[in-house]
N, C-alpha and C positions, 0 to 999 in steps of 0.2 A: 734742676728736669728736664731739656727740651722737649718742649710741646709737640704733640703730633705734628702739628705743619711741618714747625726746626728738622725733624727728624727724615720726615719726607721729603726734603728738599736734599737734606745730606747726602741722602740713599743716592736721592738723582744725579749730586753732584757726583759723588763718587764712583757712581756710575759710568761717567764721563769716561777716565781714562781707561777703565775698563774693553768698551766698546772700542776704542779707538787703538787700542794694545789687539783686540781680535780682529780690526778693517787691519792692521798692519801683517797680520799674523796669518792672516789670507792671504798674501801676497808675496809673504819674503819664504827665503828658497827653502826647500829641503831637503835632507839627505836620502830622496828617492829617485827612482826614473821610473819611469809609464813603459811597458813593453803590450805590443799589439799583433795579431799573426800577420808573419814576414812571406817570404816569396816559398814557392815550393818548383822545383825542379823534377822535370820525369829521364831518373838515369840508364834508360835505356834509350835514350835519346840525346840529343848534339846541345851540345851550351856556346851560346856565341860560335856557331858553326863546326865547333869542333865535339867529336863524339866525346862523353863522358868516361864511357868504361871501352878499352881498344884494349881487345885481345890477339893475341898471337901463340905459332904454336899448337892450335888444338882447333875443330873446324870450329866456328859462328854459326849460329842461324839466328834468321832473321824472328821478330818477335813482336809480336801486337800490342795492344793495352800498355796502361805506361806503370813505372814505379815511383809513383812520386815522393822523396825527400821532403820537412816541411819544416821550417828555421819560424826564429820570431824576430822580430823588429825592437828593438831600445831606443832610448832616444838619450844620447850623446849624456856624459859627465858632467857636461858644463855647460846643460840648458840648466833650466830653470827649472825645478818645478815645484810650485807651492799647493797652497793647502784645498784648492779650488781642485786644482790637476789630481790630487789625492782622492780627495771626495766622491770624485767623476769617475775616476778609475776604478772606488771600491762598491761603487756601484752598477759597473757596465761588463758584459760578460764579453765584450770584445778587449779588454785593457785591464793590466795586472799592474798592482804597482807592486816594486819592488824595492826593499834596501838597496841603497846605489853602488855598498861593498860587496853587494854578493857577484853581481855585475864587472865591479870597474877597483878592483881592490886596490885597498890605499899604497900609498907609495909609487902605485906602477902608471907608468903614462902612456893615454891613449896609444901612444907606438906600440909600446911592451904589451900591451893587453890582446892586442892586436896578432901580433906575434906571438904568443901564445896562441892565439885562439886556429888562428893557423896550422900550428902546431899539430896541435892538437888533432885540427881536424887528418893531416897528413900521417898522424899512428892511425887515425882511429880508417883511412882507406891501405895503412899497410895489412890492420889485424883485419880490418873484411877479406883482404882478396886473400890471407893465409885461410882465412874461415871458410868462403866460399872452394878453394882447393879443394881441403880438408875433406871436405861433406862429400866431394865429386870424384874422389879419390886420384887427380891430379897431381902430378911432378910438379912443382914449383918451380924448378930447373927449369921445364921443358916449356911451358905455360906464362907466358907472358901478360900481366893486366897490368895495364895504365889507367887510371882514374886523372879525371880531370877537372876541378869544377873550381873556376876562381869567384874571388869575392866573398866564399863562402867559410866561414870557423866553426869551431868544435868542431867535439865526438860523436854525433846521436845522428848521421847520419853514414853510421856505420852498416846493419841494418843491411839496409835501402840498399846500400853497394855491395855487401854479400848476396843479395837476392839477384840481382840487376846478372849479378858473375854468373851466377846459377841460371839466370834465364836463357842469358847467351848462352850457355854450351852443351844446355842437359832441357832445359823446360820444364816441363809436367813432368819426364820421366816415360812418355808414352809420344812423343813425337808436336805432343802439342805445348800451347803458352802457361810457364805458371801463372798468370794475368789471368787467364782465361778470355784476353781482352779485353777485359775491365778497367778500369783506371785505382791505381792499387797507392794508397799513400799509406805511411806510416813513419815512426820515428822511434833508436836507441841506438844504444852504443854494442858495439861485441867484440867481445876477447877473439886471440887465435884460436879459439877452442870453441868458437859458434857458441859461446853465451851470452845472452839478449842484457842489458843492463838499464836504468831507468835515467830517465833524464826531465829538464826543466821545462816546465812554459809548456805543457800536453794539452793541453785546455784549447789554450791558442792556437795551435797546432793544427788541432780538427778542424777548426774553423775556416784554416786555408788550403785546410784539404778538401773543403766543400766547397769553398768557395771557386778552388781550381776543377772541380767535375771528380773529386774521387769518392765512388758508393765505395767505398771500404777502407778500413784504416785499423793497422795494425800497433797496437798497445803494447810498450814494456807490460811486465806481470804488474801487478799490487799497482797500479797508477791508471787503474777502471773508473775513479772515483775522480780526478784531477780528469781525463778524458770525457764522460758524462757533460761534468758541470761544464763543459762549451757548447752544449746547448745547440750540435751543428745536426741538428734531427734531417733523419733518413739518411745518417753516416751508418755504419753497420763496424762495432766495436770490436775486433779477433784481440786478445790476449794472446802474450807469447814470452817466451823465456828463453827460446834457444831457437837458433838460424834452423837445426831439425821440427821443429814444432812448427815455426814460422810457414814451410815447405809443406809439410803436413799440412795445415791448417788450409791452403792457399788449393794446394791437390784437392783436399776436399770439399772445398768451396767449389770448387770447378764439377767434380763428380756427381754431387748433390749428396755426400755425406754431412757424417757429424763433424760440426766447427762447434771450437767453443767460444765463449761471447761473454761481453762484458755485463 
């Protein structure tokens, strides 16, 4: 039988490989990416000198305020993310740890992922245009809408594109801006019949919105908890499930009516 001293040495010696293993693990690449708040863009304005929304075939009104689509920024698939990065991401509100496969599907190259994201954006723009023109009762054969926003992929700007088209063509219905002159931000996919769907990274997008001066954030219904988790104090969170609901909420906000809240 080992003496107490011998056992103590044995435990101490056996601990050395464990410590070494943990040290190696701390710096070993892990299958995660780190996401953070990305850029925002006012769909009522220009991007790189070109209007994001161009409309012909119907009178277009001047607008004020802003309708900001929001994004998140994730590390690349070849960026090494170690245990320290993951731990840091878990304890910070301005970072989120995501499985690498959820952002970069296995078997897909970076180019293929980018191509897919751009296609999703194009499909989203098409749906946003159809939803807005249908809501306004405009004939898509007569009214032509062109959406231009380079270097951004994914479908989550659909709601904001639709609201931008509505604001440029109709406003709040009484000659005023749909934004009420405010800086409104938000996120959400949209279907051609105007239904708003959930997206990812809402907690980070609220932070991007607050950083860039927004005071109101439109949240897909059901994602209020994620929006609150962002900790963007002073940002009014309004849940929406349809284009009609979003327009109604913004109109009520401007006129001092009752507005749903997260």
